C-alpha positions in Angstrom: -67.5 138.1 -81.7 -67.9 141.6 -83.1 -65.2 143.6 -84.8 -65.8 147.0 -83.5 -62.7 149.1 -84.3 -63.1 151.4 -87.4 -61.2 154.5 -86.4 -57.8 153.1 -85.3 -55.7 150.1 -86.3 -54.9 148.1 -83.1 -51.3 147.3 -82.4 -51.9 145.5 -79.2 -49.6 143.0 -77.2 -51.0 141.5 -74.1 -48.6 140.2 -71.4 -50.6 137.7 -69.4 -50.9 134.4 -67.6 -53.8 132.1 -66.9 -55.1 133.9 -63.9 -58.5 135.4 -63.0 -57.0 139.0 -63.8 -55.1 137.8 -66.8 -58.0 136.3 -68.5 -60.1 139.4 -68.0 -58.2 141.1 -70.8 -58.1 138.3 -73.3 -61.9 137.7 -72.8 -62.5 141.4 -73.4 -60.3 141.5 -76.4 -62.1 138.5 -77.9 -65.6 140.1 -77.1 -64.4 143.2 -79.0 -63.0 141.1 -81.8 -59.7 143.0 -81.8 -56.4 141.5 -83.1 -53.7 141.2 -80.6 -50.5 139.3 -79.9 -49.9 137.5 -76.5 -46.8 137.1 -74.6 -47.0 134.5 -71.8 -45.6 135.6 -68.5 -44.0 132.7 -66.6 -44.6 133.6 -62.9 -43.0 130.5 -61.7 -39.8 131.9 -63.2 -40.5 135.4 -61.9 -40.5 136.8 -65.4 -42.8 139.5 -64.3 -39.8 140.8 -62.2 -37.4 141.1 -65.0 -36.4 144.6 -66.0 -37.9 144.5 -69.6 -41.2 143.8 -68.1 -41.1 146.3 -65.3 -40.5 149.0 -67.8 -44.1 147.9 -69.0 -45.5 147.5 -65.4 -43.4 148.9 -62.7 -45.3 146.9 -60.3 -44.2 143.6 -61.8 -47.7 142.1 -62.1 -49.8 140.8 -64.8 -51.7 141.6 -67.0 -50.1 144.4 -68.9 -50.7 145.6 -72.4 -48.8 147.8 -75.0 -50.5 149.6 -78.0 -49.5 152.3 -80.5 -51.2 155.5 -79.1 -52.8 158.3 -81.1 -49.4 160.2 -81.2 -47.8 157.2 -83.0 -45.7 156.2 -79.9 -46.1 153.2 -77.7 -48.3 153.4 -74.6 -48.2 151.0 -71.8 -51.2 150.0 -69.7 -51.2 148.0 -66.4 -53.7 147.2 -63.7 -56.6 145.2 -65.3 -59.2 148.0 -64.5 -57.0 150.5 -66.3 -56.4 148.2 -69.3 -60.2 147.5 -69.6 -61.1 151.2 -69.5 -58.5 152.0 -72.0 -59.8 149.3 -74.5 -63.4 150.5 -73.9 -62.6 154.1 -74.5 -60.3 153.5 -77.6 -62.0 150.7 -79.3 -65.5 150.1 -78.0 -66.9 153.2 -80.0 -70.0 151.3 -80.8 -70.6 150.2 -77.1 -70.6 146.5 -77.7 -69.7 145.8 -74.1 -70.2 149.2 -72.8 -72.5 152.1 -72.4 -72.2 155.7 -73.6 -70.4 157.9 -71.2 -72.7 160.0 -69.1 -75.5 157.4 -69.1 -76.8 155.7 -66.0 -75.6 152.5 -67.2 -72.1 153.8 -67.8 -71.7 154.7 -64.2 -73.4 151.5 -62.8 -70.7 149.6 -64.8 -67.9 151.6 -63.1 -69.6 150.9 -59.8 -69.2 147.1 -60.3 -65.7 147.5 -61.8 -64.5 149.3 -58.7 -66.4 146.8 -56.6 -64.5 144.0 -58.3 -61.0 145.6 -58.3 -61.3 146.9 -54.7 -63.3 144.0 -53.1 -63.8 140.6 -54.8 -60.4 140.3 -56.4 -58.3 141.4 -53.3 -60.4 139.5 -50.9 -60.6 136.4 -53.0 -56.9 136.6 -53.7 -56.1 136.6 -50.0 -58.4 133.7 -49.5 -56.5 131.8 -52.2 -53.2 132.5 -50.5 -54.3 131.3 -46.9 -56.4 128.3 -48.4 -53.9 127.2 -50.9 -50.4 128.8 -50.7 -49.5 129.7 -47.2 -46.6 127.6 -45.8 -48.5 127.2 -42.4 -52.3 126.9 -41.9 -53.5 130.2 -40.2 -57.2 129.6 -39.5 -57.9 133.2 -38.6 -56.5 134.5 -42.0 -58.1 131.8 -44.0 -61.6 132.2 -42.5 -61.4 136.0 -42.5 -60.9 136.2 -46.2 -63.1 133.4 -47.1 -65.9 135.1 -45.1 -65.4 138.4 -46.7 -65.3 136.8 -50.2 -68.6 135.2 -49.3 -70.1 138.5 -48.3 -69.1 140.1 -51.5 -70.6 137.2 -53.5 -73.9 137.8 -51.5 -73.9 141.4 -52.8 -73.3 140.1 -56.4 -76.1 137.4 -55.8 -78.6 140.0 -55.0 -77.7 142.2 -58.0 -78.1 139.2 -60.3 -81.2 138.1 -58.6 -82.8 141.4 -59.4 -81.5 141.4 -63.1 -84.1 140.8 -65.7 -81.4 140.4 -68.4 -79.2 138.0 -66.4 -76.3 140.4 -66.8 -74.7 142.4 -64.0 -75.6 145.7 -65.5 -78.2 146.5 -68.0 -79.3 144.4 -70.9 -76.0 143.0 -72.2 -72.7 141.7 -71.4 -70.4 144.4 -70.3 -67.0 145.1 -68.7 -68.7 144.4 -65.3 -69.5 140.7 -66.2 -66.0 140.2 -67.8 -64.2 141.6 -64.8 -65.9 139.3 -62.3 -66.2 136.1 -64.3 -62.7 134.7 -64.0 -62.7 135.1 -60.1 -66.1 133.6 -59.8 -65.1 130.7 -62.2 -62.1 129.9 -59.6 -64.3 130.4 -56.5 -63.6 126.8 -55.4 -59.7 127.5 -55.4 -60.5 130.0 -52.4 -62.6 127.4 -50.7 -65.7 129.1 -51.7 -68.8 126.8 -52.4 -70.5 128.3 -55.5 -73.7 126.5 -54.8 -74.4 128.8 -51.9 -75.0 131.5 -54.6 -77.4 130.2 -57.1 -77.9 133.2 -59.4 -74.0 133.7 -59.4 -73.6 130.0 -60.2 -76.2 130.3 -63.1 -74.5 133.5 -64.4 -71.0 132.0 -64.2 -72.1 129.0 -66.3 -74.1 131.1 -68.8 -71.3 133.5 -69.3 -68.7 130.7 -69.8 -70.7 129.4 -72.8 -70.1 132.7 -74.8 -67.6 132.1 -77.5 -65.4 134.9 -76.5 -65.3 133.8 -72.9 -64.5 130.2 -73.9 -61.7 131.3 -76.0 -60.3 134.0 -73.8 -60.2 131.9 -70.7 -57.8 129.6 -72.5 -55.2 132.4 -73.3 -52.3 132.1 -73.0 -52.8 128.6 -71.4 -55.6 126.1 -71.2 -58.0 126.8 -68.4 -57.1 124.4 -65.6 -59.8 125.2 -63.1 -62.4 122.6 -64.4 -59.7 119.8 -64.0 -58.4 120.9 -60.7 -61.8 121.1 -59.3 -62.6 117.6 -60.4 -59.3 116.1 -59.2 -58.2 116.9 -55.6 -54.9 115.3 -56.0 -54.1 117.3 -59.0 -55.3 120.5 -57.1 -53.0 119.7 -54.2 -50.1 119.1 -56.5 -50.8 122.6 -58.4 -51.1 124.4 -55.1 -47.8 123.0 -53.9 -46.1 124.0 -57.0 -47.7 127.4 -56.9 -46.7 127.9 -53.3 -43.1 127.8 -54.2 -43.1 130.8 -56.5 -45.8 132.7 -54.4 -43.4 132.4 -51.5 -40.5 133.3 -53.7 -42.3 136.5 -54.5 -42.3 137.4 -50.8 -38.5 138.0 -50.9 -37.5 141.6 -50.8 -35.3 141.3 -53.8 -38.1 140.1 -56.0 -40.7 142.8 -55.1 
């Protein structure tokens, strides 16, 4: 874990939960060695819809982050991609997990960040919904989003197969790796068999052994994915509990 800030004193508070999007930020903060506070958002209680939180993220979703900006006032960040870019630009001045702006690698990292945030995350999220949370089985919806997730994984598989370093971009772990990891780590939750993608599987296992990934994935709660994958009864119970608050979030008054 590298301490990379030397021009600014962080005053970071992370508002998060143990989801693929949430752990992106805690992993990145750990990779950068930045000090931060964490406030757990209990989505089962719809905490993310409370007025104090929607002042930070009007969309009522996690993760969100606050910091003291260069003008001495608080700044709010929401949407995981926006938060990651902010942390990179403000604190990764030594390019520990990024590349200098204007370099080929800088733009290639951006390519994969947008690929993640517009493709893998939304498609796999919908696969999660139809596979685990929908109150009735809709085979078309489930298969449509699972197949699209598999297609996106095949793109990532090709990229990693051609990588000499074993990372998605360049010769080091970057935001591209961090952004994808939590979703790939939870592939089974969407009904995706990771063994279909051997390079992706090897990458997921390799990244998970990094100290910052291991710590960040357990913030603010212990990573439950390994236990859920090993115990189908536990997974079914977890999905049933999750379905209640997921469906509650569909009500107009909670949006």
